C-alpha positions in Angstrom: 2.9 -8.4 19.3 2.6 -6.0 22.2 1.9 -2.4 21.2 4.5 0.0 22.6 3.0 2.9 24.7 4.8 5.9 25.9 4.3 8.4 28.7 2.1 11.3 27.7 3.7 14.8 27.8 2.5 18.3 27.8 3.3 18.5 24.1 1.5 15.3 23.2 -1.6 16.3 25.2 -1.6 19.7 23.6 -1.3 18.3 20.0 -3.9 15.6 20.7 -6.4 18.3 21.9 -5.6 20.6 19.0 -6.1 18.0 16.3 -8.7 15.7 18.0 -6.6 12.6 18.6 -6.4 10.2 21.5 -3.2 11.2 23.3 -1.6 7.7 23.3 -1.6 7.8 19.5 0.1 11.2 19.3 2.7 10.1 21.9 3.6 7.2 19.5 3.7 9.4 16.4 6.2 11.6 18.2 8.6 8.7 18.4 8.8 7.8 14.7 7.2 10.4 12.5 9.4 13.3 11.4 8.3 16.9 11.8 5.3 16.0 14.0 3.6 19.4 13.7 3.7 19.5 9.9 2.6 15.8 9.9 -0.5 16.5 12.0 -1.4 19.6 10.0 -1.1 17.6 6.7 -3.4 14.9 8.1 -6.1 17.6 8.4 -6.1 18.3 4.7 -7.8 16.3 2.0 -5.3 13.9 0.5 -3.9 14.6 -2.9 -5.8 13.0 -5.8 -4.2 10.7 -8.3 -5.2 8.6 -11.2 -3.4 5.8 -12.8 -3.6 5.4 -16.6 -4.7 2.0 -17.7 -2.3 1.4 -20.6 -4.1 -1.8 -21.5 -6.7 0.5 -23.0 -5.1 3.9 -23.7 -1.7 5.6 -23.7 -0.9 8.2 -21.0 -0.5 10.9 -23.5 -3.9 10.3 -25.1 -5.7 10.1 -21.8 -4.1 13.3 -20.6 -5.2 15.1 -23.8 -8.8 13.8 -23.4 -9.1 14.9 -19.8 -7.5 18.2 -20.3 -9.9 19.0 -23.1 -12.6 18.6 -20.4 -11.0 21.0 -18.0 -8.8 18.7 -15.9 -5.4 19.9 -14.8 -3.0 17.0 -14.5 0.6 16.9 -13.3 3.2 14.2 -13.9 4.6 12.2 -11.0 7.6 9.9 -10.5 5.6 7.1 -12.2 4.8 7.6 -15.9 1.4 6.0 -15.6 0.3 8.2 -12.7 -1.0 11.8 -12.8 -1.7 14.1 -9.9 -5.1 15.7 -10.4 -4.8 19.4 -9.6 -8.2 20.5 -10.8 -11.3 18.6 -12.1 -14.6 20.0 -13.3 -16.4 16.9 -12.1 -15.8 13.9 -9.9 -12.8 12.0 -11.2 -14.8 8.8 -10.8 -17.7 10.0 -13.0 -16.1 10.5 -16.4 -16.7 8.4 -19.5 -13.0 7.6 -19.6 -13.3 6.2 -16.1 -16.4 4.1 -16.8 -14.6 2.7 -19.9 -11.7 1.6 -17.7 -9.1 3.9 -19.2 -7.9 4.9 -15.8 -8.1 3.8 -12.1 -8.4 6.2 -9.2 -5.5 5.1 -7.1 -3.1 6.9 -4.7 0.6 7.2 -5.8 1.7 5.2 -2.7 -0.4 2.2 -3.7 1.1 2.4 -7.2 4.6 2.5 -5.8 4.1 -0.8 -4.1 3.3 -2.4 -7.5 6.3 -0.6 -9.0 8.5 -2.2 -6.4 7.2 -5.6 -7.4 8.9 -5.3 -10.8 6.4 -7.4 -12.6 7.5 -8.8 -16.0 5.7 -10.2 -18.9 4.9 -14.0 -18.8 5.5 -14.3 -15.0 3.2 -15.9 -12.5 2.2 -13.5 -9.8 0.1 -13.8 -6.6 -1.8 -10.8 -5.2 -2.9 -11.5 -1.6 -5.8 -9.6 0.0 -6.3 -8.1 -3.5 -9.7 -6.3 -3.4 -10.8 -3.9 -4.7 -8.3 -4.6 -7.4 -6.3 -1.4 -8.0 -3.0 -3.1 -7.5 -4.1 -6.2 -9.3 -5.1 -4.3 -12.4 -1.8 -2.3 -12.3 0.2 -5.6 -12.1 -1.7 -7.0 -15.1 -1.0 -3.7 -16.9 2.8 -3.9 -16.2 2.7 -7.5 -17.5 0.9 -6.4 -20.7 -1.9 -8.8 -19.9 0.5 -11.8 -20.3 1.4 -14.6 -17.9 -1.0 -15.2 -15.0 -2.1 -13.4 -11.9 -3.9 -15.1 -9.0 -5.8 -12.6 -6.9 -7.0 -13.7 -3.5 -10.0 -12.2 -1.6 -12.0 -14.2 1.0 -15.0 -11.8 1.2 -17.6 -12.6 -1.4 -18.9 -9.1 -1.8 -15.4 -7.6 -2.2 -14.4 -10.4 -4.6 -17.4 -9.6 -6.8 -16.5 -5.9 -6.8 -12.9 -6.8 -7.8 -14.1 -9.0 -10.7 -16.1 -6.0 -12.0 -13.0 -3.8 -11.8 -10.9 -6.4 -13.6 -13.5 -6.5 -16.4 -13.8 -2.7 -16.6 -10.0 -2.4 -17.0 -9.8 -5.1 -19.7 -7.7 -7.5 -17.6 -7.6 -11.0 -19.1 -4.7 -12.7 -17.4 -6.1 -12.8 -13.8 -8.2 -15.3 -11.8 -9.9 -14.4 -8.6 -10.0 -17.0 -5.8 -12.1 -16.6 -2.6 -9.3 -17.7 -0.3 -7.7 -16.2 2.8 -4.0 -15.4 2.4 -2.9 -17.5 5.3 -4.3 -20.5 3.4 -2.6 -19.6 0.1 -0.4 -22.7 0.2 -3.5 -24.7 -0.8 -2.9 -23.3 -4.3 -0.1 -25.8 -4.5 2.3 -23.7 -6.6 5.0 -21.0 -6.2 5.2 -17.7 -7.9 7.8 -15.3 -9.5 6.3 -12.4 -7.5 4.0 -12.1 -4.5 2.3 -8.9 -3.4 1.0 -8.8 0.2 -0.7 -5.4 0.8 -1.7 -6.6 4.3 -4.9 -5.7 6.2 -3.8 -3.1 8.8 -4.9 -0.6 11.3 -5.2 2.1 8.6 -3.3 4.9 10.4 -2.1 6.1 7.1 -5.6 7.1 5.8 -6.8 9.0 8.9 -7.1 12.0 6.6 -9.9 10.1 4.8 -11.5 8.6 7.9 -11.1 11.0 10.9 -13.0 8.6 13.2 -9.7 6.7 13.4 -8.2 9.5 15.5 -10.2 8.2 18.5 -11.7 4.8 17.5 -8.2 3.4 16.8 -6.8 1.4 19.8 -3.5 -0.3 20.8 -5.5 -3.6 20.5 -6.0 -2.9 16.8 -2.3 -2.6 16.3 -1.6 -5.8 18.2 -4.4 -7.8 16.3 -3.1 -6.6 12.9 0.6 -7.2 13.6 -0.1 -10.8 14.8 -2.2 -11.5 11.7 0.4 -9.8 9.4 3.2 -12.0 10.7 1.2 -15.1 9.8 0.3 -13.7 6.4 3.9 -12.7 5.5 5.3 -16.0 6.6 2.8 -17.8 4.3 3.5 -15.4 1.5 7.3 -15.9 1.7 6.9 -19.7 1.3 5.1 -19.1 -2.0 7.9 -17.3 -3.7 10.2 -19.1 -6.1 13.9 -19.0 -5.2 15.2 -15.7 -6.5 11.8 -14.2 -6.6 10.3 -11.1 -5.0 7.8 -10.5 -2.2 6.5 -7.0 -1.7 5.1 -6.4 1.8 3.1 -3.1 2.3 0.6 -1.5 4.6 -1.2 1.8 4.9 -0.1 2.1 8.6 2.6 4.1 10.3 2.9 1.6 13.2 6.3 0.0 13.5 4.7 -3.2 14.9 2.9 -3.6 11.6 5.8 -2.7 9.4 9.5 -3.0 10.4 8.8 -5.5 13.2 6.9 -7.8 10.8 9.7 -7.7 8.2 12.5 -8.0 10.8 10.8 -11.1 12.2 10.8 -12.6 8.7 14.4 -11.8 8.1 15.4 -14.2 10.9 14.9 -17.1 8.5 18.2 -16.1 7.0 17.4 -16.5 3.3 15.7 -13.2 2.7 17.1 -9.7 1.9 15.5 -6.3 1.8 16.2 -4.5 -1.6 16.4 -0.8 -2.0 13.4 1.3 -3.1 14.2 4.7 -4.5 11.3 6.9 -3.4 10.3 7.7 0.3 11.9 7.9 3.7 14.1 5.1 5.1 12.5 2.4 7.2 13.2 2.4 10.9 16.1 0.4 12.3 15.1 0.9 15.9 11.9 1.6 17.8 11.4 1.7 21.6 13.7 -1.0 22.9 13.7 -2.9 19.6 16.7 -2.9 17.3 16.0 -4.1 13.7 18.3 -5.4 11.0 20.2 -2.6 9.2 18.5 -3.9 6.0 15.3 -2.2 7.1 16.9 1.1 5.9 16.0 -0.2 2.4 12.3 -0.3 3.2 10.3 2.9 2.6 7.9 5.0 4.6 5.6 7.5 2.9 4.2 10.4 4.8 1.6 13.0 3.6 3.6 16.0 4.6 6.8 14.8 3.0 5.6 12.8 -0.1 2.1 14.1 -0.7 0.6 10.7 -0.5 -1.5 8.7 2.0 0.6 7.1 4.7 2.3 3.9 3.5 5.0 1.4 4.1 6.7 -0.7 1.4 9.4 -3.4 1.8 10.8 -5.3 -1.3 12.1 -8.7 -0.2 14.3 -11.0 -2.3 13.7 -14.6 -1.5 17.1 -16.3 -2.0 
């Protein structure tokens, strides 16, 4: 999918110079990111810190009490299992509670993708491109460790790391397969729910990796969007009639988000269901006009939602 490029302007060149971006990227952001100055300023700050309580092992109230007794300051979020960490006397990944698997360090945006999946007890669920396992362990938690989860990760090292995280969190309903998502039909079954948090160009996490300001290229977006289309088409074929596919990325690029979903909607038996939190998905970009259903998808921005950049679409397979 060809990446849309726009003429550079005095404003885009000035902002690119001020914040250290390649100008082509800022020119694109100006087309689809609201409040560009606030957005770029927010991307300079360290992202908000969140932890997700692992209720397989401990209740939210008990963990909050334990961490606050150690000097943590925690604030509730829109998800009951997720706390914003306002102050910590130590690294949030170095506590006894973390080592025991009582919580997972996970951005709110990532947790919202799992919330959109609406996982139920005793379902069968597929998690594609699952490593390092944050979403997988949250799915198992929402299922109360019942039913079955199949987690796919083709990379051996990442699969081993995910297996460790599953064990640390006490997950017992999940099997890890070293399999690429585009080959998932080899599993020979269909699922009540499928989560595809697709590999992407990672524009949404520039605040954590500032090298992406200049190492990121239009070719990265094209490569990712082409791969994402293949993955989401495969994923949709694996959902039982009436089931749910959640497609998400940590990219702002419309070519990786709305365009991928819009292409899938052409099959005619898929609808985009509303998600409560976040900004509406785009219904047009450059000279492309998308289905009006894309309004139901959600974009998350650091300056508006205090999360890393994220895109989530909840798709009902009819």
